[in-house]
C-alpha positions as CSV (number, residue, x, y, z in Angstrom):
1,M,162.4,-244.6,40.2
2,P,161.9,-242.6,37.2
3,H,158.7,-241.8,36.0
4,T,157.4,-239.5,32.6
5,T,156.8,-236.5,32.4
6,Q,154.8,-235.4,29.2
7,I,155.7,-231.6,28.0
8,F,152.6,-230.5,25.7
9,Q,153.9,-227.3,23.9
10,V,150.6,-224.6,22.3
11,S,150.6,-221.4,21.2
12,T,147.2,-221.1,19.8
13,L,143.4,-221.9,21.6
14,Y,143.0,-224.1,18.2
15,G,146.1,-225.9,19.2
16,A,145.2,-226.5,22.7
17,A,142.0,-228.2,21.7
18,T,143.7,-230.6,19.2
19,L,146.0,-231.8,22.2
20,A,143.0,-232.0,24.5
21,A,141.1,-234.2,21.2
22,A,144.3,-236.3,21.4
23,L,144.3,-236.8,25.1
24,D,140.5,-237.9,25.2
25,A,141.0,-240.3,22.6
26,G,143.6,-242.3,24.4
27,L,146.4,-241.2,21.9
28,Y,149.1,-240.5,25.0
29,G,147.7,-243.2,27.4
30,P,145.5,-243.3,30.1
31,R,145.4,-240.2,33.1
32,G,147.6,-241.7,35.4
33,K,150.1,-243.5,32.7
34,A,152.8,-240.1,32.9
35,R,152.8,-236.0,34.6
36,R,151.3,-233.9,31.9
37,V,152.5,-230.3,32.0
38,L,151.3,-227.7,29.6
39,L,153.7,-225.6,28.2
40,V,152.1,-222.0,26.6
41,S,154.1,-219.8,24.6
42,N,153.0,-216.5,23.3
43,N,154.1,-216.3,19.8
44,A,152.8,-212.3,18.8
45,A,155.0,-209.9,17.9
46,I,154.6,-208.0,20.7
47,P,153.5,-210.7,23.2
48,E,152.7,-208.1,26.1
49,T,149.5,-206.2,24.1
50,A,148.7,-210.0,22.0
51,L,145.2,-211.4,23.3
52,R,146.7,-214.7,25.6
53,I,144.6,-218.0,25.3
54,D,144.1,-218.1,28.9
55,E,141.8,-215.2,27.8
56,M,139.7,-217.1,25.5
57,Y,136.8,-218.9,26.1
58,G,137.6,-222.4,26.7
59,Y,141.0,-222.1,28.3
60,A,139.9,-223.5,31.2
61,P,138.5,-226.7,30.8
62,I,141.4,-227.7,28.2
63,A,143.7,-226.9,31.3
64,A,142.0,-229.0,33.3
65,R,143.0,-231.8,31.5
66,F,146.9,-231.1,32.6
67,D,148.0,-231.9,36.0
68,S,150.5,-228.1,35.8
69,V,150.5,-225.1,33.4
70,V,153.8,-223.0,32.9
71,G,154.7,-220.5,30.7
72,W,157.2,-220.6,28.4
73,N,157.4,-216.5,27.7
74,E,158.1,-216.6,31.5
75,A,160.7,-219.0,31.2
76,I,163.2,-217.4,28.9
77,S,162.6,-213.8,29.4
78,P,163.0,-211.1,28.5
79,Y,163.4,-213.3,24.8
80,H,161.0,-213.8,22.5
81,P,159.9,-217.6,21.9
82,S,160.0,-216.8,17.8
83,T,163.6,-216.4,18.1
84,W,165.6,-217.4,21.3
85,G,167.3,-220.6,20.9
86,P,169.9,-222.0,22.7
87,R,173.5,-222.5,21.6
88,G,174.8,-226.3,21.9
89,H,177.1,-226.2,24.5
90,D,174.7,-224.7,27.0
91,T,171.8,-227.2,26.1
92,E,172.6,-229.0,29.1
93,L,172.1,-226.1,31.6
94,W,169.1,-225.1,30.3
95,Q,167.5,-228.6,30.6
96,R,168.9,-228.4,34.6
97,A,166.9,-224.9,35.0
98,F,163.5,-226.0,33.2
99,R,163.5,-229.3,35.2
100,L,164.1,-227.3,38.5
101,R,161.3,-224.2,37.4
102,W,158.9,-226.6,36.8
103,D,159.5,-229.3,39.0
104,I,160.4,-232.1,37.0
105,D,162.7,-234.6,38.9
106,E,166.0,-234.9,36.9
107,R,165.8,-238.8,36.4
108,D,162.0,-238.4,35.1
109,M,161.5,-239.4,31.2
110,I,161.1,-236.6,28.6
111,E,158.4,-236.8,26.3
112,L,157.2,-233.8,24.2
113,A,154.5,-232.7,21.6
114,V,155.2,-229.7,20.0
115,E,153.9,-227.5,16.8
116,S,156.3,-226.3,14.1
117,I,159.0,-228.5,14.9
118,Q,161.0,-226.5,12.1
119,A,160.8,-223.2,14.1
120,N,161.4,-222.0,17.7
121,P,160.0,-222.7,20.7
122,A,159.3,-226.3,19.5
123,R,162.7,-226.4,18.1
124,A,164.1,-224.9,21.3
125,L,162.5,-227.6,23.1
126,A,163.9,-230.6,21.2
127,A,167.0,-229.5,21.5
128,I,167.2,-228.6,25.2
129,F,165.3,-232.0,25.7
130,S,168.1,-234.1,23.4
131,E,166.7,-237.2,24.6
132,A,163.1,-237.2,24.7
133,A,161.0,-238.5,22.2
134,V,159.3,-235.9,19.9
135,D,155.7,-236.0,19.1
136,V,154.5,-233.1,16.6
137,Y,150.7,-232.1,16.2
138,A,149.7,-229.6,12.9
139,D,146.2,-228.4,13.6
140,G,145.8,-226.8,10.2
141,L,146.3,-226.9,6.6
142,M,150.0,-226.3,6.7
143,S,150.3,-230.5,7.4
144,Y,149.8,-231.0,4.0
145,G,152.7,-228.7,2.9
146,P,156.7,-230.3,3.3
147,T,158.6,-229.6,5.9
148,R,159.4,-225.7,5.7
149,E,163.4,-226.6,6.6
150,K,166.0,-229.2,6.7
151,L,166.3,-230.9,10.5
152,P,169.6,-232.0,12.2
153,L,168.9,-235.5,12.4
154,T,169.6,-235.4,16.2
155,I,165.9,-234.0,15.9
156,A,164.6,-235.7,13.4
157,R,165.4,-238.9,14.3
158,R,163.1,-238.7,17.8
159,I,160.2,-237.6,15.6
160,R,157.6,-240.8,16.7
161,R,154.7,-239.2,14.9
162,L,152.7,-236.4,13.7
163,L,149.4,-236.1,15.2
164,H,147.4,-234.1,12.8
165,L,143.3,-233.5,12.2
166,D,141.6,-235.2,9.2
167,L,140.7,-232.4,7.9
168,I,140.6,-233.4,4.3
169,P,139.5,-236.6,4.2
170,G,141.9,-239.1,1.6
171,L,144.3,-236.5,1.6
172,R,147.8,-237.7,3.2
173,P,149.9,-235.1,5.0
174,L,153.4,-234.3,3.6
175,L,155.0,-232.7,6.7
176,L,157.9,-234.9,7.7
177,S,157.2,-237.6,5.3
178,E,161.2,-236.9,4.3
179,Y,162.1,-238.6,7.6
180,G,159.7,-241.3,7.7
181,V,157.6,-239.7,9.6
182,E,153.9,-241.8,10.0
183,P,151.0,-239.4,10.4
184,G,148.3,-240.3,12.8
185,I,144.7,-239.0,12.4
186,V,142.9,-237.2,15.7
187,P,139.7,-238.6,15.9
188,D,137.0,-236.5,14.4
189,E,134.4,-236.8,17.1
190,A,137.2,-236.3,19.9
191,F,138.2,-232.9,17.9
192,R,134.3,-232.0,17.7
193,G,133.7,-232.8,21.2
194,V,136.1,-230.1,22.4
195,L,135.0,-227.4,20.4
196,D,131.4,-228.5,21.5
197,E,133.1,-227.7,25.0
198,I,134.6,-224.5,23.7
199,S,131.4,-223.7,22.7
200,R,129.2,-224.3,25.7
201,E,131.2,-222.5,27.8
202,A,131.3,-219.3,25.3
203,A,127.2,-219.8,25.7
204,D,127.3,-216.4,27.9
205,D,129.2,-214.1,27.0
206,P,128.2,-210.9,26.4
207,R,129.5,-209.9,23.2
208,L,127.7,-213.2,21.6
209,A,124.4,-212.2,22.0
210,P,124.1,-208.8,19.6
211,V,125.5,-211.3,17.0
212,L,123.0,-214.1,17.6
213,A,120.2,-211.0,17.5
214,E,121.0,-210.4,14.4
215,A,120.4,-213.4,13.0
216,P,123.5,-213.8,10.5
217,T,123.7,-216.2,7.7
218,A,126.8,-215.6,6.6
219,V,130.5,-215.5,8.5
220,L,133.3,-213.4,7.0
221,L,136.9,-214.6,8.3
222,G,139.6,-212.2,8.9
223,Q,143.0,-213.1,8.8
224,Y,144.9,-210.2,9.4
225,L,147.7,-210.8,6.2
226,A,148.9,-207.4,6.7
227,A,150.5,-208.5,10.5
228,I,152.9,-210.9,8.4
229,N,154.0,-208.6,5.4
230,I,151.4,-210.4,2.9
231,L,149.3,-207.6,1.5
232,S,149.0,-203.9,3.0
233,A,146.3,-203.0,5.6
234,R,144.4,-201.2,2.7
235,E,144.3,-204.1,0.6
236,E,143.6,-206.2,3.0
237,E,140.4,-204.2,3.7
238,D,140.0,-204.4,0.2
239,L,139.9,-207.8,0.3
240,H,137.4,-208.0,3.4
241,V,135.1,-205.7,1.0
242,R,135.0,-208.6,-1.6
243,M,134.3,-210.7,0.6
244,L,131.2,-208.8,1.9
245,T,130.2,-207.7,-2.0
246,G,130.2,-211.6,-2.9
247,A,128.0,-212.4,-0.1
248,V,125.8,-210.1,-1.2
249,R,125.4,-210.9,-4.4
250,A,124.8,-214.3,-3.3
251,G,122.1,-213.4,-1.5
252,H,123.0,-212.6,2.5
253,R,121.2,-209.8,4.3
254,S,123.0,-210.2,7.9
255,I,126.6,-210.6,7.9
256,V,128.8,-211.1,10.5
257,F,132.6,-210.4,10.5
258,K,134.7,-212.0,12.5
259,P,138.1,-210.3,12.2
260,H,141.7,-212.0,13.1
261,P,142.5,-212.1,17.1
262,T,145.8,-210.1,16.4
263,A,144.2,-207.0,14.3
264,P,144.0,-204.0,15.7
265,A,141.1,-201.5,16.3
266,G,139.0,-200.0,13.7
267,Y,140.3,-202.5,11.1
268,S,136.4,-203.1,10.3
269,A,136.3,-199.6,9.1
270,A,136.1,-200.1,5.4
271,L,133.7,-203.0,5.9
272,S,131.1,-200.9,8.2
273,K,130.7,-198.8,5.2
274,A,130.3,-201.0,2.3
275,A,128.0,-202.8,4.4
276,A,126.0,-199.4,4.8
277,D,126.6,-198.6,1.2
278,A,125.0,-202.4,-0.2
279,G,122.2,-201.9,2.5
280,V,123.4,-205.0,4.5
281,R,123.0,-205.4,8.3
282,L,127.4,-206.4,9.3
283,T,127.9,-207.1,12.7
284,V,131.8,-207.3,13.8
285,L,132.2,-210.3,16.5
286,D,135.2,-208.3,18.8
287,A,135.4,-211.2,21.2
288,P,138.3,-213.8,22.5
289,L,136.2,-216.5,20.3
290,L,137.0,-219.6,18.1
291,A,135.5,-219.4,14.9
292,E,133.9,-222.9,15.4
293,T,132.1,-221.2,18.4
294,L,130.2,-218.8,16.3
295,Y,129.2,-221.7,13.6
296,E,128.1,-223.9,16.3
297,H,126.0,-220.7,18.1
298,C,124.5,-218.9,15.0
299,R,124.7,-221.9,12.4
300,P,125.2,-220.2,8.9
301,E,124.6,-221.0,5.6
302,L,127.8,-219.7,4.2
303,V,131.6,-219.0,5.4
304,V,133.9,-216.8,2.9
305,G,137.4,-216.3,3.6
306,C,140.6,-216.4,1.9
307,F,142.9,-219.4,2.9
308,S,141.8,-219.8,6.5
309,T,141.5,-223.2,8.1
310,A,138.2,-222.1,9.9
311,M,136.8,-222.5,6.0
312,V,137.6,-226.1,6.3
313,T,136.2,-226.8,9.7
314,A,132.6,-224.9,8.9
315,S,132.2,-227.9,6.1
316,A,133.9,-230.8,8.0
317,Y,132.3,-230.3,11.5
318,Y,129.8,-228.1,10.9
319,D,128.4,-228.7,6.9
320,V,128.5,-225.7,6.4
321,P,129.0,-224.0,2.7
322,V,132.5,-222.4,2.5
323,A,133.6,-219.9,-0.5
324,R,137.1,-218.2,-1.1
325,V,138.2,-214.7,-2.2
326,G,141.3,-213.5,-3.4
327,T,143.7,-216.8,-3.0
328,A,145.3,-215.8,-6.2
329,L,146.1,-212.0,-4.8
330,V,147.9,-213.6,-2.1
331,M,149.4,-216.4,-3.8
332,R,151.3,-213.5,-6.7
333,R,152.4,-212.0,-2.7
334,L,154.2,-214.7,-0.9
335,R,157.8,-214.1,-0.7
336,P,159.7,-215.9,-0.9
337,Y,158.2,-219.0,-3.0
338,P,159.3,-221.7,-0.2
339,N,156.4,-220.1,2.0
340,S,154.4,-222.7,4.4
341,N,151.8,-220.5,3.1
342,R,151.5,-221.8,-0.1
343,V,149.9,-225.3,0.1
344,P,147.2,-224.0,2.2
345,L,146.5,-221.4,-0.3
346,A,146.6,-224.6,-3.0
347,V,144.3,-226.8,-0.9
348,I,141.6,-223.7,-0.6
349,D,141.9,-223.0,-4.1
350,H,141.6,-226.7,-5.4
351,L,139.0,-227.8,-3.2
352,V,136.7,-224.6,-2.5
353,P,134.7,-222.4,-5.2
354,D,135.5,-219.1,-6.1
355,L,132.9,-216.2,-4.7
356,E,133.3,-214.1,-7.6
357,R,134.0,-215.9,-10.4
358,E,133.3,-219.8,-11.9
359,D,137.0,-221.1,-12.5
360,T,138.5,-224.0,-12.5
361,P,141.0,-224.5,-9.3
362,A,144.3,-225.1,-9.4
363,L,146.3,-228.0,-9.0
364,V,147.7,-229.1,-5.6
365,G,149.3,-232.0,-6.4
366,R,153.0,-230.8,-7.6
367,A,152.9,-227.4,-5.7
368,P,154.4,-228.7,-2.2
369,D,157.2,-230.2,-4.0
370,T,158.7,-227.6,-5.1
371,L,158.7,-225.4,-1.6
372,S,161.5,-227.1,0.0
373,P,164.8,-229.5,-1.1
374,D,163.5,-233.2,-1.0
375,P,165.1,-236.2,-1.9
376,R,161.8,-237.5,-3.4
377,G,163.3,-238.0,-6.6
378,R,160.4,-240.7,-7.7
379,L,158.1,-237.4,-8.2
380,L,159.7,-236.2,-11.2
381,H,158.3,-238.4,-13.6
382,A,154.7,-237.4,-12.3
383,A,155.7,-233.9,-12.4
384,E,156.9,-234.0,-15.9
385,D,152.9,-235.1,-17.0
386,V,151.7,-232.2,-15.1
387,P,152.7,-229.1,-16.8
388,V,151.2,-230.4,-19.9
389,T,147.3,-230.5,-18.5
390,A,147.6,-228.3,-15.6
391,R,145.7,-224.9,-15.8
392,G,147.4,-222.1,-17.9
393,D,146.9,-219.6,-15.2
394,D,150.5,-218.0,-13.6
395,E,148.2,-216.8,-10.3
396,L,148.4,-220.6,-9.2
397,A,150.3,-222.5,-11.3
398,G,152.2,-224.0,-9.0
399,V,155.7,-223.8,-10.3
400,P,157.1,-220.4,-11.3
401,P,158.8,-220.0,-14.5
402,P,162.2,-220.5,-13.6
403,D,161.8,-224.3,-12.4
404,H,160.9,-225.0,-15.6
405,P,164.5,-225.3,-17.1
406,R,166.0,-226.3,-13.5
407,L,164.2,-229.3,-13.3
408,L,164.2,-229.9,-16.6
409,L,160.9,-230.0,-17.3
410,P,158.4,-230.0,-20.4
411,G,156.6,-227.0,-21.0
412,P,158.5,-223.6,-21.2
413,P,158.4,-220.5,-19.7
414,P,155.6,-217.5,-20.2
415,G,157.3,-215.7,-23.1
416,R,160.7,-217.7,-23.8
417,T,160.1,-220.3,-25.9
418,G,161.8,-221.1,-28.7
419,P,160.9,-222.8,-32.4
420,S,160.2,-226.3,-30.9
421,G,158.7,-224.4,-27.8
422,Q,161.1,-224.9,-25.4
423,H,163.9,-222.0,-24.3
424,P,167.0,-222.7,-26.3
425,R,169.2,-223.6,-22.5
426,T,166.1,-226.2,-21.9
427,R,166.7,-227.8,-25.1
428,A,170.7,-227.9,-24.8
429,R,170.1,-229.3,-21.8
430,I,167.9,-232.3,-22.4
431,Q,170.1,-232.7,-26.1
432,T,173.4,-233.0,-23.6
433,A,171.7,-235.2,-21.3
434,R,170.5,-237.5,-24.0
435,A,173.5,-237.4,-25.8
436,K,175.5,-238.5,-22.5
437,R,172.4,-241.7,-22.1
438,V,173.7,-242.8,-25.6
439,V,177.3,-242.5,-25.1
440,G,176.8,-244.7,-21.7
441,R,175.2,-247.4,-23.5
442,A,177.2,-247.8,-26.3
443,V,180.9,-247.7,-23.6
444,R,178.7,-250.4,-21.4
445,R,177.8,-252.9,-24.7
446,T,181.5,-252.3,-25.9
447,A,182.6,-253.4,-22.7
448,K,180.0,-256.2,-22.7
449,R,181.6,-257.6,-25.9
450,K,185.2,-257.6,-24.5
């Protein structure tokens, strides 16, 4: 008799915690309903040298929720998880190979839970298990942006739901909405329960004790933006110094810096010098811990970052005030314009106060709809009303200047206005479209009279 095997693909401990919370909340039914396989992928640029999630505190109790744990990197070696995908005519062969390797009966039905369906390894899994129902889970702010790339209908029509954390209550995710996929919320209490479980396991970490001894009141979050070629290493160091300067100006004298797990050794050297010059205590937490574990144990009064999801969790789950630094700089550096980090940046800019200056937050509503081709033409009328009232800040205005003439929206690109406040080419297009409508109405009226 065929059974069901559920394959849960993860690449981060935070993502694994999200899935664990979904299981605890009963979103995948009772434990014995299906066999649960945790598929771990290491998507770092050099997986062999990067921190593995099974080396992080909290992994063991999460893995215990599954019947077996398998590795994706080992299964596709020597290829890289981010770049490898099966050729179209090889998918059936790969499915047989993986069923054999992971001890899945050839008659078993497969259900997938994956992250980032538009990219590998999730896309490769969906192609290989071509009959499987697919759930997509989103563990961060990117769920509030559009689907980065168009999905093949053979994959899109199999997606049942989008599971996400309710990081911003009332804000509905846009991810996969163009395919009619309904979002489902992973309950806050279930996710907080998993975070507490991780924190308890990390309590005995000897690297945490020196941090707690300094009683830090502010946490600085590093993201290692240089690794994804948004900033240079020097620019990111300067960004960290700006975070420290802002925290000191806000009155904090004991500060902890939590670098990104993939940040190189010595990455906090400039920050340490700035702290010494300012006469404040700086502790660097160089341990494989989630930022939420730090919040639980040191109870900070302020969390500062650029656009990390951990800023939102600090506010949503731990009631810690948060502040941002450098969102405008990073927004300017994002290339190409349809970048999946742009919506998280806009969300943080909109919701979180700037630590360095008082400012009116940028508009979030229209930014997602400029990032990918989307058949949501109903949004055009709303977009027409936006440029007139939006903040006139080119750093975070949301729509790049070239889009104004292409979309026929009011409000000309800066420095390219004509006598009437519009670019000549824009005026010509609008006049042509208006003339076509007038002629069309006249033709229809004439036809009715006949």
